[in-house]
C-alpha positions as a printed NumPy array, in Angstrom:
array([[ 16.004,  13.203,  11.095],
       [ 12.211,  13.087,  10.884],
       [  9.786,  15.233,  12.818],
       [  8.634,  12.042,  14.545],
       [ 12.122,  11.141,  15.738],
       [ 12.652,  14.712,  16.952],
       [  9.617,  14.324,  19.219],
       [  7.357,  16.782,  17.397],
       [  3.915,  17.324,  18.832],
       [  1.35 ,  15.169,  17.048],
       [ -1.027,  16.994,  14.739],
       [ -4.767,  17.   ,  15.14 ],
       [ -6.575,  14.076,  13.51 ],
       [ -7.043,  14.478,   9.804],
       [ -9.263,  12.538,   7.469],
       [ -8.605,  12.16 ,   3.801],
       [-11.006,  10.195,   1.677],
       [-10.346,   6.513,   2.273],
       [ -7.291,   6.961,   4.496],
       [ -7.187,   8.358,   8.035],
       [ -4.047,  10.   ,   9.416],
       [ -4.341,  10.479,  13.2  ],
       [ -1.604,  12.454,  14.922],
       [  1.054,  11.494,  12.406],
       [  4.293,  13.142,  11.383],
       [  4.519,  15.121,   8.16 ],
       [  6.23 ,  12.187,   6.418],
       [  3.48 ,   9.756,   7.437],
       [  0.758,  12.192,   6.35 ],
       [  2.546,  12.552,   3.008],
       [  2.485,   8.784,   2.51 ],
       [ -1.225,   8.741,   3.377],
       [ -1.751,  11.478,   0.806],
       [  0.192,   9.543,  -1.847],
       [ -1.862,   6.426,  -1.139],
       [ -5.137,   8.357,  -1.297],
       [ -4.015,   9.904,  -4.578],
       [ -3.272,   6.449,  -6.   ],
       [ -6.713,   5.163,  -4.983],
       [ -8.634,   8.206,  -6.202],
       [ -6.756,   8.942,  -9.413],
       [ -6.357,   5.486, -10.927],
       [ -9.543,   3.988, -12.366],
       [-10.115,   0.368, -11.381],
       [ -8.184,   0.423,  -8.107],
       [-10.2  ,  -1.401,  -5.455],
       [ -7.833,  -1.415,  -2.493],
       [ -4.194,  -0.758,  -1.669],
       [ -1.877,  -1.949,   1.097],
       [  1.711,  -1.15 ,   2.04 ],
       [  3.315,  -4.025,   3.912],
       [  6.638,  -4.029,   5.764],
       [  9.409,  -6.448,   4.841],
       [  8.34 ,  -8.64 ,   7.772],
       [  4.726,  -8.777,   6.56 ],
       [  3.086,  -6.201,   8.813],
       [  0.464,  -3.799,   7.445],
       [  1.813,  -0.225,   7.45 ],
       [ -0.701,   1.694,   5.381],
       [ -3.906,   0.856,   3.559],
       [ -6.94 ,   2.218,   1.805],
       [-10.475,   1.377,   2.812],
       [-11.798,  -1.248,   0.363],
       [-15.307,   0.208,   0.553],
       [-14.009,   3.695,  -0.11 ],
       [-16.279,   5.369,  -2.694],
       [-13.324,   6.892,  -4.54 ],
       [-11.819,   3.475,  -5.182],
       [-13.416,   3.283,  -8.642],
       [-14.399,  -0.345,  -8.084],
       [-17.471,  -1.951,  -9.528],
       [-20.53 ,  -1.763,  -7.28 ],
       [-19.167,   0.513,  -4.535],
       [-19.304,  -2.147,  -1.795],
       [-16.344,  -3.702,  -0.008],
       [-14.324,  -5.114,  -2.88 ],
       [-10.967,  -6.006,  -1.392],
       [-10.14 ,  -9.627,  -0.629],
       [-13.031, -10.616,   1.66 ],
       [-13.595,  -6.88 ,   2.058],
       [-10.493,  -6.304,   4.177],
       [ -7.232,  -4.515,   3.539],
       [ -5.757,  -6.723,   6.292],
       [ -6.505,  -9.698,   4.033],
       [ -4.911,  -7.839,   1.114],
       [ -1.83 ,  -7.194,   3.248],
       [ -1.587, -10.898,   4.1  ],
       [ -1.869, -11.858,   0.434],
       [  0.713,  -9.245,  -0.597],
       [  3.177, -10.413,   2.065],
       [  2.709, -14.05 ,   1.077],
       [  3.037, -13.372,  -2.632],
       [  6.125, -11.232,  -1.986],
       [  7.726, -14.033,   0.014],
       [  6.834, -16.658,  -2.587],
       [  8.206, -14.659,  -5.512],
       [ 11.372, -13.742,  -3.611],
       [ 11.955, -17.414,  -2.837],
       [ 11.339, -18.353,  -6.473],
       [ 13.73 , -15.647,  -7.671],
       [ 16.412, -16.896,  -5.264],
       [ 16.015, -20.471,  -6.518],
       [ 16.334, -19.256, -10.103],
       [ 19.229, -16.882,  -9.392],
       [ 16.979, -14.104, -10.718],
       [ 17.993, -11.361,  -8.316],
       [ 15.533,  -9.234,  -6.362],
       [ 11.885,  -9.208,  -7.448],
       [ 10.783,  -5.78 ,  -8.658],
       [  7.127,  -6.423,  -9.409],
       [  4.565,  -9.189,  -9.628],
       [  1.228,  -9.181, -11.421],
       [ -1.573, -11.703, -11.084],
       [ -4.373, -11.464, -13.643],
       [ -7.648, -13.081, -12.592],
       [-11.058, -13.235, -14.257],
       [-12.445, -11.032, -11.478],
       [ -9.597,  -8.558, -11.132],
       [ -5.892,  -8.127, -10.768],
       [ -3.263,  -8.023,  -8.066],
       [ -0.104,  -5.983,  -8.503],
       [  2.788,  -6.123,  -6.044],
       [  5.798,  -3.836,  -6.299],
       [  8.867,  -3.76 ,  -4.068],
       [  9.67 ,  -0.535,  -2.248],
       [ 13.372,   0.206,  -1.758],
       [ 13.525,  -0.966,   1.868],
       [ 11.942,  -4.368,   1.173],
       [  8.436,  -3.195,   1.956],
       [  5.758,  -4.001,  -0.6  ],
       [  3.015,  -2.019,  -2.294],
       [  0.023,  -4.176,  -3.21 ],
       [ -2.885,  -3.04 ,  -5.365],
       [ -6.093,  -4.998,  -5.986],
       [ -7.877,  -3.889,  -9.156],
       [-11.044,  -4.396, -11.145],
       [-10.758,  -6.698, -14.168],
       [-11.162,  -3.845, -16.658],
       [ -8.365,  -1.641, -15.297],
       [ -5.579,  -0.411, -17.532],
       [ -2.624,  -2.448, -16.229],
       [ -0.104,   0.006, -17.664],
       [ -1.705,   2.939, -15.861],
       [ -1.832,   1.01 , -12.574],
       [  1.828,  -0.04 , -12.875],
       [  2.867,   3.504, -13.772],
       [  1.131,   5.037, -10.744],
       [  2.515,   2.32 ,  -8.493],
       [  6.017,   3.118,  -9.733],
       [  5.403,   6.8  ,  -8.953],
       [  4.28 ,   5.889,  -5.423],
       [  7.313,   3.632,  -4.908],
       [  9.654,   6.323,  -6.22 ],
       [  8.211,   8.94 ,  -3.896],
       [  7.767,   6.7  ,  -0.848],
       [ 10.954,   4.655,  -1.042],
       [ 13.331,   7.3  ,   0.251],
       [ 11.119,   8.404,   3.17 ],
       [ 10.104,   4.969,   4.456],
       [ 12.718,   4.894,   7.203],
       [ 12.688,   2.478,  10.149],
       [ 11.287,   5.283,  12.322],
       [  8.48 ,   5.986,   9.857],
       [  7.668,   2.272,   9.506],
       [  7.42 ,   2.059,  13.31 ],
       [  5.141,   5.108,  13.407],
       [  2.892,   3.713,  10.659],
       [  2.711,   0.31 ,  12.343],
       [  1.748,   1.913,  15.655],
       [ -0.906,   3.941,  13.84 ],
       [ -2.387,   0.771,  12.299],
       [ -2.395,  -0.973,  15.673],
       [ -4.058,   2.01 ,  17.369],
       [ -6.762,   2.184,  14.698],
       [ -7.467,  -1.569,  14.876]])
């Protein structure tokens, strides 16, 4: 049972570089920390979004975040918005899942789109949620995929329905 489901008192607002965690449970703050670590530690990462299986944004980085290692330092996500990244990730996840079903390929584990101006990586989290990462064109794809797999491995077992609800409410409150 999570601290959130036990009715724990919310914590004071905290701010980590690029990701804000207002009054969240320990599990939610841990996911924010993991996301911030992914953004700050992996060169070439422009923006990151975690999307629920039904396409709702759960967690994201700020695309104009200075630690995002992007080129130029300005808003570099799709149209400068992690909400747009979340929409793209959800759509791509749905498209690839449909394609895999038509081809009897089983569940999709990861998708990578290489573009002249960057890359888009999408990886499935154990509960059907998706991790999407938008990168600069010169990123090391192996390093990005490795760190995404670490995030998925660490986040997959804690992303319970209660935590997804808490994260969704946090996104709605911040918007």
